[in-house]
C-alpha positions in Angstrom: 0.0 0.0 0.0 1.3 3.4 -0.9 1.6 6.3 1.6 -0.3 8.5 -0.9 -3.3 6.2 -0.7 -3.5 6.6 3.1 -3.1 10.4 2.8 -5.9 10.5 0.2 -8.1 8.4 2.4 -7.7 10.7 5.4 -8.0 13.9 3.3 -11.3 12.7 1.7 -12.6 11.8 5.1 -11.7 15.2 6.6 -13.3 17.0 3.6 -16.5 14.9 3.9 -15.9 13.8 0.3 -17.7 10.4 0.5 -17.2 9.5 -3.1 -13.4 10.3 -2.9 -13.2 8.4 0.3 -14.9 5.3 -1.1 -12.8 5.3 -4.3 -9.6 5.5 -2.3 -10.8 2.7 0.0 -11.6 0.5 -3.0 -8.2 1.3 -4.5 -6.6 0.0 -1.3 -8.7 -3.1 -1.4 -7.6 -3.8 -4.9 -3.9 -3.4 -3.9 -4.4 -5.9 -1.0 -6.1 -8.3 -3.5 -3.2 -7.9 -6.0 -0.7 -8.6 -3.2 -2.5 -11.9 -2.4 -4.5 -10.9 0.6 -7.9 -11.5 -0.9 -9.5 -12.0 2.6 -8.7 -8.5 3.7 -9.6 -7.0 0.3 -13.0 -8.8 0.6 -13.5 -7.5 4.1 -12.9 -3.9 3.0 -15.2 -4.2 0.0 -17.9 -5.7 2.2 -17.7 -2.7 4.5 -18.2 -0.4 1.6 -20.6 -2.5 -0.4 -24.3 -1.7 -0.6 -25.2 -4.5 -3.0 -24.9 -2.4 -6.2 -23.7 -4.6 -9.0 -21.3 -2.3 -10.7 -20.4 0.9 -8.7 -21.5 0.6 -5.1 -20.4 3.9 -4.0 -22.5 6.0 -6.3 -25.9 4.5 -5.3 -25.4 5.0 -1.6 -23.6 8.4 -1.8 -25.0 11.1 -4.1 -22.6 13.0 -6.3 -23.2 16.7 -6.7 -22.3 16.5 -10.3 -24.1 13.5 -11.8 -27.0 11.2 -11.1 -27.7 7.6 -12.0 -30.3 7.1 -14.7 -32.6 4.0 -14.6 -33.0 1.8 -17.6 -36.0 2.1 -19.8 -37.8 -1.1 -20.7 -39.7 0.3 -23.6 -38.6 -0.7 -27.1 -36.3 1.7 -29.0 -38.0 2.9 -32.1 -35.4 4.2 -34.6 -34.9 4.0 -38.4 -32.6 1.3 -39.6 -29.8 3.7 -40.6 -29.6 5.1 -37.0 -29.9 1.6 -35.5 -27.0 0.4 -37.7 -24.9 3.3 -36.4 -25.8 2.3 -32.8 -24.7 -1.3 -33.5 -21.4 0.2 -34.7 -21.0 2.1 -31.4 -21.6 -1.1 -29.5 -19.0 -3.0 -31.6 -16.4 -0.2 -31.2 -16.8 -0.2 -27.4 -16.6 -4.0 -27.3 -13.3 -4.0 -29.3 -11.6 -2.0 -26.5 -9.3 0.0 -28.7 -9.9 3.4 -27.1 -13.0 4.4 -29.1 -15.2 5.5 -26.3 -16.5 9.0 -27.0 -19.7 9.5 -29.0 -21.8 12.6 -29.9 -25.5 12.1 -30.6 -26.9 15.1 -32.5 -30.4 15.8 -33.7 -33.6 17.8 -33.1 -35.6 17.5 -29.9 -37.6 14.3 -29.7 -35.5 12.3 -32.1 -34.6 9.6 -29.5 -31.1 10.6 -28.5 -31.4 10.3 -24.8 -33.5 7.1 -25.0 -30.9 5.6 -27.3 -28.3 6.2 -24.6 -30.3 4.4 -22.0 -30.8 1.4 -24.3 -27.1 1.5 -25.3 -26.0 1.3 -21.7 -28.4 -1.6 -21.1 -27.0 -3.6 -24.0 -23.4 -2.8 -23.0 -24.2 -3.8 -19.4 -23.1 -0.5 -18.1 -24.6 1.9 -15.5 -25.5 5.3 -17.0 -24.9 8.5 -15.1 -26.1 11.8 -16.4 -24.0 15.0 -15.7 -26.0 17.7 -14.0 -24.9 20.9 -15.6 -26.7 23.1 -13.2 -24.3 21.9 -10.5 -21.3 22.6 -12.7 -22.0 26.2 -13.9 -21.5 28.8 -11.2 -21.7 32.6 -11.3 -18.5 32.9 -9.3 -15.4 33.6 -11.4 -13.4 30.5 -11.9 -15.7 28.2 -9.9 -17.2 26.6 -13.0 -13.8 25.4 -14.1 -13.1 24.1 -10.6 -16.3 22.2 -10.7 -15.5 20.8 -14.1 -12.2 19.5 -12.8 -13.9 17.9 -9.8 -16.5 16.3 -12.0 -13.8 14.6 -14.2 -11.8 13.6 -11.1 -14.9 11.8 -9.8 -15.5 10.2 -13.2 -12.0 9.0 -13.6 -12.0 7.5 -10.1 -15.1 5.4 -10.5 -14.6 1.9 -9.1 -15.6 0.0 -12.3 -14.9 2.2 -15.3 -15.5 -0.6 -17.7 -19.1 -0.8 -16.4 -19.9 2.9 -16.6 -21.4 5.2 -19.3 -21.4 8.9 -18.6 -24.1 11.0 -20.4 -23.5 14.7 -21.1 -27.1 15.5 -22.0 -27.5 18.7 -24.0 -23.8 19.4 -23.9 -24.3 22.8 -25.6 -24.8 24.2 -22.1 -21.0 24.3 -21.9 -19.7 23.7 -25.4 -20.9 26.5 -27.6 -18.5 28.1 -30.0 -15.8 30.0 -28.0 -15.4 32.5 -30.9 -19.1 33.6 -30.6 -19.3 37.3 -29.7 -22.2 36.5 -27.4 -20.2 34.0 -25.4 -18.7 35.3 -22.1 -15.1 34.7 -21.4 -15.8 32.5 -18.4 -17.7 30.0 -20.5 -15.0 30.1 -23.1 -12.4 29.1 -20.5 -14.8 26.4 -19.2 -15.0 25.0 -22.7 -11.2 25.0 -23.0 -10.9 23.2 -19.7 -13.6 20.7 -20.8 -11.5 19.9 -23.9 -8.4 19.1 -21.8 -10.3 17.0 -19.4 -12.1 15.1 -22.1 -8.7 14.2 -23.6 -7.6 12.6 -20.3 -10.7 10.6 -19.7 -10.3 7.0 -18.7 -10.6 5.0 -22.0 -12.6 2.3 -20.2 -15.4 4.7 -19.5 -17.9 5.3 -22.4 -18.8 9.0 -22.9 -22.0 10.0 -24.8 -23.0 13.6 -25.3 -26.2 14.8 -26.9 -27.0 18.1 -28.5 -29.9 19.9 -30.3 -27.5 22.7 -31.4 -24.9 20.8 -33.4 -24.1 23.6 -35.8 -23.3 26.0 -32.9 -21.0 23.6 -31.1 -17.3 24.5 -30.8 -15.6 22.6 -33.6 -12.7 21.6 -31.3 -15.2 19.8 -29.1 -16.8 18.0 -32.1 -13.3 16.7 -33.0 -12.8 15.2 -29.6 -15.5 12.7 -30.2 -14.7 9.5 -32.0 -18.0 9.5 -33.9 -21.0 11.7 -34.4 -24.4 10.0 -34.8 -27.0 12.0 -36.7 -30.5 11.4 -35.4 -32.1 13.7 -38.0 -32.7 10.8 -40.4 -36.4 10.1 -40.2 -38.3 9.8 -43.5 -42.1 10.2 -43.4 -42.4 6.5 -43.8 -40.2 5.9 -40.8 -42.3 8.2 -38.7 -45.5 6.5 -39.8 -44.1 3.1 -39.1 -43.0 4.2 -35.6 -46.4 5.8 -34.9 -48.1 2.5 -35.7 -45.7 0.6 -33.4 -46.4 3.1 -30.7 -50.1 2.7 -31.1 -49.8 -1.1 -30.8 -47.6 -0.7 -27.7 -50.0 1.5 -25.8 -53.2 -0.3 -27.0 -51.6 -3.4 -25.4 -50.6 -1.6 -22.2 -54.0 -0.1 -21.7 -55.8 -3.3 -22.8 -57.7 -1.5 -25.5 -58.8 -3.5 -28.6 -60.1 -1.0 -31.2 -57.1 -1.0 -33.6 -58.4 0.8 -36.7 -55.0 1.3 -38.4 -56.4 2.7 -41.6 -58.2 5.5 -39.8 -55.2 6.0 -37.5 -52.9 6.5 -40.5 -55.4 9.0 -42.1 -55.5 11.1 -39.0 -51.7 11.1 -38.5 -51.2 12.0 -42.2 -53.2 15.2 -41.7 -50.0 16.7 -40.3 -47.9 18.4 -43.0 -44.8 17.7 -41.0 -45.1 14.5 -38.8 -44.0 14.9 -35.2 -40.7 13.4 -34.1 -40.9 10.2 -32.1 -40.7 12.0 -28.7 -43.7 14.3 -29.6 -45.5 11.5 -31.4 -45.2 9.3 -28.3 -46.8 11.9 -26.1 -49.6 12.6 -28.6 -50.5 8.9 -29.0 -50.0 8.1 -25.3 -52.2 10.9 -24.0 -54.9 10.4 -26.7 -55.3 6.8 -25.5 -54.9 7.5 -21.8 -57.4 10.3 -21.7 -60.0 8.4 -23.8 -63.4 7.3 -22.5 -63.1 3.6 -21.7 -66.8 3.2 -22.8 -66.2 4.7 -26.2 -63.7 2.7 -28.3 -63.4 5.5 -30.9 -62.7 8.3 -28.4 -58.9 8.0 -28.6 -59.2 8.5 -32.4 -61.3 11.7 -31.8 -58.6 12.9 -29.4 -55.8 12.0 -31.7 -57.5 14.0 -34.5 -57.8 17.0 -32.2 -54.1 16.8 -31.2 -52.9 16.5 -34.8 -55.3 18.9 -36.5 -55.7 21.4 -33.7 -59.5 21.2 -33.5 -62.2 18.5 -32.9 -63.6 16.5 -35.8 -67.0 18.3 -35.8 -67.1 19.5 -39.4 -68.5 16.7 -41.5 -67.8 18.5 -44.8 -64.2 19.1 -43.9 -63.8 15.5 -42.9 -65.1 14.5 -46.3 -62.6 16.8 -48.0 -59.8 15.3 -45.9 -60.6 11.9 -47.4 -62.5 10.2 -44.6 -65.2 7.7 -45.6 -68.7 7.9 -44.3 -68.0 5.0 -41.9 -64.9 6.8 -40.6 -66.8 10.1 -40.2 -69.4 8.2 -38.2 -66.6 7.1 -35.8 -65.1 10.5 -35.5 -68.3 12.5 -35.0 -70.5 9.9 -33.3 -73.1 10.6 -36.0 -74.9 7.7 -37.7 -73.9 6.8 -41.3 -77.3 7.6 -42.5 -77.2 11.1 -41.0 -73.7 11.7 -42.4 -74.8 10.5 -45.9 -77.9 12.8 -45.8 -75.9 15.8 -44.8 -73.2 15.2 -47.5 -75.9 14.6 -50.2 -77.7 17.8 -49.1 -74.5 19.8 -49.5 -73.7 18.2 -52.8 -77.1 19.2 -54.2 
């Protein structure tokens, strides 16, 4: 055991730095284990353990700079092109050749953050999201100090090969340093971030997301091994995802009225289809708020959410391409009444 390890252990205890203390203690346990004293190493680990599989210290003690994100069990709905890129990310990580930093860029609602959660699950890694509100400080120089502390904690995680760090919406600290609107303090913070990112433990996977890719500092973009573009949804992709979402939530809510043809007509009313994040909310709330005694109510609500008004205008519905039977479902008006009204208008 090195003298430095004992000094660090005492210092972290005196500073009430629980994460630093636990990391130092685990390091000592590893050194005992390497020296052949597995019993003592196991005893130290048992004192510190709280039954977390990968990084015990971070579940029990809360970091000021990042928080653990739970896995999402819902299926990941992405176009094939993006899925193939994610498979490439998985392969690159599993090859262990130092490719560990990835930037996911795309408009809000394109599935960047959800993809990170699924990626961490497949790679069997815990995912921790950096809390930028705890990093950025109004005091001069404090933001840089916080950034250094953040990366110190990241690099000292007990099982780096079981960790994925998420910098969600990295534009909070990584906008172009040459921008006239950027204050000098944030420019220095960005420069510090660059240096720290270069020194990150290669066993740790880093994923950053951004909605403002074109405004990011180019030097930061270059620090990432690969940039995955999530702005690659065709209209057919979005329609296919919408149908799969419908099936998912119909099943969850135990609803049986799956009128896919009417569903598609309603969704297609939108000139620009919502991205998956927004589409999910529209479909989910339309179903959840629907009257359980009216099997067509979710379609009425879906129409209102997509078109901006209730489907009350029978003439408009006819112009939009809905059949008499479909108009009956959307307006709760009998087919005979719908037909009479339409014939009357035609004459």
